[in-house]
N, C-alpha and C positions, 0 to 999 in steps of 0.2 A: 830723485834720479843721480845715479853714479854711473860713470863709465871712465874707461882708462883708454889714453891715446898711446900707443908705443913710442919710445924714444927714438929719434931720428939719427942717432949716432951708437955706435956699438958701445954698450956699458952705460948708456945715459938711462937715467930712471924715467920710466913711464909718468906721464902727467894725469892727474885724477882731476875731474871736474864734477861738480855738484850744482844743481840748479834749484832754486827756491822761487816761489811766487810772491809777490809783494801784495800789499792790501788792495791795490788798485788794479791787480791782474798782470802786471808786468813781470818779466823773468829777471831774476838776478843770479849771475852765474859766478862761481868760485873755483878756481884753479889752484892746485897745490900738487907737490911731489908726493907720489905714492910712498906711504909710510910715515908721512908727516902727521902731526896732530889732526884728527879729523874735524870738519867744520860741524859745528853743532847745527841741527835743524832748530832754527827759530820760526816762530810764527809771526808774521808783520801784522800786529793787532791796532795800528794806529787808526783812530776814527777817522773817515773820509769826510771832508767838508764838501760843499756843493761847488762844482767846476764852473768857472766863469765862461768858458767858451770861447775866450777870447786869447789870441797869441800876443806875443810880444816881440818887437823888432830891437835887436841890438846893434850898436856900431862896433865894428871889429877894427880894433887899432892897428893891428898887423897887416890887413889887406886894404884898409881905408874903404871898406863897404859898410 
């Protein structure tokens, strides 16, 4: 999927974005200036292992939580 977002200033180049699906179904979105080198369509062929189903809690040093 490719679409363009018009520039917000006079003369500003529009931004192009492309989205790809990862092996686990998540979406990866890439943004670039229109006319820049195109983003190659790459297939995410990583083998998916079994999911544990358990989350992980982490300590945030900045907030102390």
